N, C-alpha and C positions, 0 to 999 in steps of 0.2 A: 654297323656297318654294312654294306650291299656291295658284294663285289662277286662283277660277271666271272662268266666261266671261262678260263682261261688266262687271265686276269693276276696280279699279284698285291699282295696285304702284306703290311707291315703295322706293328704293332710296336707300343711301347709300355717297357717294363720297368718301372726303378723302381729299386731292393733298399734305397736311400744309400749302403755302408759297403763296403768291402769291405769282406771277412774269408772264413773258412769252410760256407756255409755254401751248397747249392743253391741254383735254381732252378723248375724246373717248368714246362709248359707242358695242359695235359687240355685236353679237347672232351667235352661231353655232350653226346646226339639225344637229343629229346629219349628219357625214357630208359637210354641206358648210363652203365658206372662211366666214371671218370677213365679215361683209356691216357695214358703219357703218352706223347708226340715225343720228344726228348729232355734233359736235365742240362746243365752249361754252368759252367764256371770261370772265372775272372781266368781260371791259371790254364785252359785247355784249351786246343787252339780252333777245337770248333765242337759240336754240341755232342752227349751220346746219345742215340735215338734208341726208344722203345722197340718192342717186340711191332713188327709191319711197319715201321715209320723211316722215312731213310733222307736224305738230305735232296731227292728228287723231288719233292714236295713241302721240306720243311726248313730253315735254317736262322742261324740264329747270328747278331753280332752283340759285341761288348764294346760301349764310350769307354774311353780310353781312363776316366777315375775308375773301374769296375764297379761301377755305379747303378748301370741305367745298360738294361739290357733291348734290343730289340726284333722279336720271334719275328719269321717272317715263312709265308706259308705263297708257296709261287707253283701258277698253273692250275689253279683253283679246276679242280673236277668233277665237285658234285652242287647239287641243286636242290641240297638241307640244309636248313637250320641249327646250329649248333653252337654250343658257348666253350667258350677258351677259355682257360686260368691260365697267371701266371702264379709260380709258388717259391714264395723260401722254405727248403729243408733244414728245418733245425735240430740235430742230431740228439738233443733232449725231448724236443717234445713233437718232433713229426713235420707236418707242413700245417703251413702258415700263409694266408689268403689275404691281402688287403686290395686284392686286382681282376676282377671278372672282368673279359672283355668279351661280350655278343657281337657274332654274325651272322650274317644271314649271307649263304651263297650259292 
C-alpha cells in the first residue's frame, strides 16, 4: 500500500476468535528489530501504546464481535518503507502472526 504524507491508512487484522489474548500491532523498519506500536484487547476502551508511540499517530478500533481489529495510522509523516505486523499474543507460546502488512509511505 502506498500512502502520501499527511494521509491516514487503515488496515484489517482478523484474529478469528474473541478470547482473553491481546492483539499487537508492530512496526519493522528495514535493518531494525520489530517495534511495538500498541496492543489491544476487546475489553480495552483504547489501545495500550509501546514506548514512544501515541494516539497522535496511531489508533485502533474493534468490530462488535471482538474478532477484527482495524489499526489506523494517522497523519503519515515519514517517507520510509516499513513493514507492519498484526500479531496475537498467546500467554503460553508468545506471538503468532499470520498477517504481515507491507506498507510504503
